[in-house]
C-alpha positions as CSV (number, residue, x, y, z in Angstrom):
1,X,41.3,40.1,14.7
2,X,41.2,42.2,17.7
3,X,37.4,42.6,17.8
4,X,37.3,40.2,20.7
5,X,38.9,42.8,22.9
6,X,35.9,45.2,22.5
7,X,33.8,43.8,25.3
8,X,36.8,44.0,27.7
9,X,37.3,47.8,26.8
10,X,33.6,48.4,26.9
11,X,33.4,47.4,30.5
12,X,36.7,49.2,31.3
13,X,35.4,52.6,30.0
14,X,31.8,52.0,31.2
15,X,32.1,54.5,34.0
16,X,33.5,57.2,31.9
17,X,30.7,56.6,29.4
18,X,27.9,56.7,32.0
19,X,29.4,60.1,33.1
20,X,29.5,61.5,29.7
21,X,25.9,60.4,29.2
22,X,24.9,63.1,31.7
23,X,26.7,65.9,30.1
24,X,26.0,67.9,26.8
25,X,28.7,66.0,25.1
26,X,27.6,64.2,21.9
27,X,29.0,61.1,20.2
28,X,29.9,63.1,17.1
29,X,31.9,65.7,19.2
30,X,33.9,62.7,20.7
31,X,34.4,61.1,17.2
32,X,35.7,64.6,15.7
33,X,37.8,65.4,18.8
34,X,39.4,62.1,19.0
35,X,40.6,62.4,15.2
36,X,41.8,66.0,15.7
37,X,43.8,64.7,18.7
38,X,45.3,61.8,16.6
39,X,46.0,64.2,13.8
40,X,47.7,66.8,16.1
41,X,49.9,64.2,17.8
42,X,51.1,62.4,14.7
43,X,51.6,65.5,12.2
44,X,52.9,67.6,15.0
45,X,55.3,65.3,16.9
46,X,56.4,62.5,14.3
47,X,57.9,65.0,11.8
48,X,60.2,66.5,14.5
49,X,61.2,63.0,15.9
50,X,59.0,62.9,19.0
51,X,57.9,59.4,18.3
52,X,57.3,58.1,21.7
53,X,55.2,61.2,22.9
54,X,53.4,61.3,19.7
55,X,52.5,57.5,19.6
56,X,51.4,57.7,23.3
57,X,49.2,60.8,22.6
58,X,47.7,59.2,19.5
59,X,46.9,56.0,21.5
60,X,45.0,57.8,24.1
61,X,42.8,59.6,21.4
62,X,42.3,56.5,19.5
63,X,40.6,55.0,22.5
64,X,37.8,57.5,21.9
65,X,36.7,55.3,19.1
66,X,35.5,52.9,21.6
67,X,33.4,55.6,23.4
68,X,31.4,57.3,20.7
69,X,29.4,54.3,19.7
70,X,28.5,53.2,23.3
71,X,27.6,56.9,24.1
72,X,25.4,56.9,21.0
73,X,23.5,53.8,22.1
74,X,23.0,55.1,25.8
75,X,21.8,58.7,24.5
76,X,19.7,57.0,21.7
77,X,21.7,58.9,19.0
78,X,22.6,56.0,16.9
79,X,22.1,56.5,13.3
80,X,23.4,56.3,9.9
81,X,25.2,59.7,10.0
82,X,27.0,58.7,13.1
83,X,28.4,55.6,11.4
84,X,29.4,57.5,8.4
85,X,31.0,60.3,10.4
86,X,33.0,57.6,12.5
87,X,34.2,55.7,9.4
88,X,35.3,59.0,7.9
89,X,37.2,60.1,10.9
90,X,38.9,56.6,11.0
91,X,40.3,57.2,7.5
92,X,41.7,60.6,8.4
93,X,43.4,59.4,11.7
94,X,45.0,56.5,9.7
95,X,46.3,59.0,7.2
96,X,47.7,61.3,10.0
97,X,49.5,58.2,11.6
98,X,51.2,56.9,8.3
99,X,51.5,60.3,6.9
100,X,53.3,61.8,9.9
101,X,55.9,58.8,10.0
102,X,56.4,59.1,6.3
103,X,57.5,62.8,6.7
104,X,60.1,61.6,9.4
105,X,61.3,58.9,7.2
106,X,62.0,61.2,4.2
107,X,64.8,62.8,6.5
108,X,66.8,59.7,6.5
109,X,65.4,56.6,4.9
110,X,63.6,57.0,1.6
111,X,62.8,53.3,1.4
112,X,60.9,53.2,4.6
113,X,59.1,56.5,3.5
114,X,57.9,54.5,0.6
115,X,57.0,51.6,2.7
116,X,55.0,53.9,5.0
117,X,53.2,55.4,2.1
118,X,52.3,52.1,0.7
119,X,50.8,51.2,4.2
120,X,48.6,54.4,3.9
121,X,47.5,53.7,0.6
122,X,46.8,50.0,1.0
123,X,45.0,50.4,4.4
124,X,42.7,53.0,2.6
125,X,42.1,50.4,-0.1
126,X,41.3,47.6,2.3
127,X,38.6,49.7,4.0
128,X,37.2,50.8,0.6
129,X,37.1,47.4,-0.7
130,X,34.9,46.2,2.0
131,X,32.6,49.4,2.0
132,X,32.2,49.2,-1.6
133,X,31.4,45.4,-1.6
134,X,28.7,45.8,1.2
135,X,27.1,48.5,-0.9
136,X,26.8,46.1,-3.8
137,X,25.5,43.5,-1.5
138,X,28.5,41.3,-1.8
139,X,30.9,39.7,1.1
140,X,34.1,41.1,2.0
141,X,34.3,40.2,5.6
142,X,37.8,38.5,5.5
143,X,41.3,39.5,6.0
144,X,44.5,38.9,7.9
145,X,44.7,42.3,9.5
146,X,42.1,45.2,9.8
147,X,42.3,48.6,11.0
148,X,42.8,48.0,14.6
149,X,45.8,45.6,13.9
150,X,47.3,48.2,11.4
151,X,47.0,51.1,14.0
152,X,48.1,48.9,16.9
153,X,51.3,47.5,15.1
154,X,52.2,51.0,13.7
155,X,51.9,53.0,16.9
156,X,53.6,50.2,18.8
157,X,56.6,50.1,16.4
158,X,56.7,54.0,16.4
159,X,56.6,54.2,20.3
160,X,59.0,51.5,21.0
161,X,61.5,53.1,18.4
162,X,61.1,56.4,20.3
163,X,62.3,54.7,23.3
164,X,65.5,53.8,21.5
165,X,64.5,49.9,20.7
166,X,66.3,49.3,17.3
167,X,65.0,47.6,14.4
168,X,61.4,47.4,15.7
169,X,60.1,50.5,13.4
170,X,61.2,48.9,10.0
171,X,59.8,45.6,11.2
172,X,56.7,47.1,12.1
173,X,56.2,49.1,8.9
174,X,57.1,46.0,6.7
175,X,54.7,43.9,8.7
176,X,51.9,46.3,8.2
177,X,52.5,46.7,4.6
178,X,52.7,42.9,3.9
179,X,49.5,42.3,6.1
180,X,47.6,45.0,4.3
181,X,48.6,43.7,0.9
182,X,47.5,40.2,1.9
183,X,44.2,41.5,3.3
184,X,43.5,43.4,0.1
185,X,44.0,40.4,-2.1
186,X,41.9,38.3,0.1
187,X,39.0,40.7,0.2
188,X,39.3,41.0,-3.7
189,X,39.2,37.3,-4.2
190,X,36.3,37.1,-1.7
191,X,34.2,39.6,-3.6
192,X,35.0,37.9,-6.8
193,X,33.9,34.4,-5.7
194,X,30.7,35.8,-4.1
195,X,29.9,37.8,-7.2
196,X,30.4,34.6,-9.4
197,X,28.3,32.5,-7.1
198,X,25.6,35.0,-7.0
199,X,25.7,35.2,-11.0
200,X,25.5,31.5,-11.3
201,X,22.6,31.3,-9.0
202,X,20.6,33.8,-11.0
203,X,19.7,31.7,-14.0
204,X,18.5,29.0,-11.7
205,X,16.4,31.4,-9.7
206,X,14.9,32.8,-13.2
207,X,14.2,29.3,-14.4
208,X,12.3,28.4,-11.1
209,X,10.3,31.7,-11.2
210,X,9.4,30.8,-14.8
211,X,8.4,27.4,-13.9
212,X,6.2,28.6,-11.1
213,X,4.6,31.1,-13.3
214,X,3.6,28.6,-16.1
215,X,2.4,26.2,-13.6
216,X,0.0,28.7,-12.0
217,X,-3.7,28.1,-13.0
218,X,-5.3,30.4,-15.5
219,X,-7.6,32.9,-14.0
220,X,-10.2,32.2,-16.9
221,X,-13.2,30.2,-15.5
222,X,-14.3,27.5,-18.1
223,X,-17.6,25.7,-17.8
224,X,-17.6,22.1,-16.8
225,X,-17.2,19.6,-19.7
226,X,-20.5,17.9,-18.7
227,X,-22.5,21.1,-18.9
228,X,-23.7,22.4,-22.1
229,X,-22.5,25.8,-23.0
230,X,-24.8,28.6,-22.1
231,X,-27.1,29.7,-24.9
232,X,-26.3,32.8,-26.8
233,X,-28.9,35.4,-26.9
234,X,-30.5,36.2,-30.3
235,X,-32.0,39.4,-31.4
236,X,-35.7,38.9,-32.4
């Protein structure tokens, strides 16, 4: 949903990326460093009630997710391992955000602790469903909210709560939980429909292939009907 903002941030961070391209810093360093920063902020500050500082610090490090890919393209380091590492670090960052706030909730509100754990589990499942479907050649490119929306809503709610604004944190957690559940259902349904459509199309493709094979001319060369058959040699 928020992918339309990527061109804007790409232009915004372009000078920084150009500067990094002239240094020994690699895209993978940025990927891992950003995740470590998010984990340190969320797991170190949320459990002790430093909600706004933790959310603000995590947001700064999350923006590195927009730097590594562009830096990789400039340096010519794009590749499957970079994409794999980036996706893996994203999952760890999400776990730190919702895991950290879960620890804080456990001190006073067990219901919201369960809700935030659901956000974590459902968010992981949403990402896994898409990755698994694409690995099987199926479509799962649908959903009400994806990772950027989950992180944005979660960190915004946590940060505003840290500033003393009431009710925003429970509303944010419930919104992420509901949106993630809906997205998970949408993707499972989409994959199911795509799998059924491909299975239904398979017999037709097989029948078409068989018809083409049966209609192909034989490779044997027969003599014309008007010509006599060649005489057989005889032993004398």
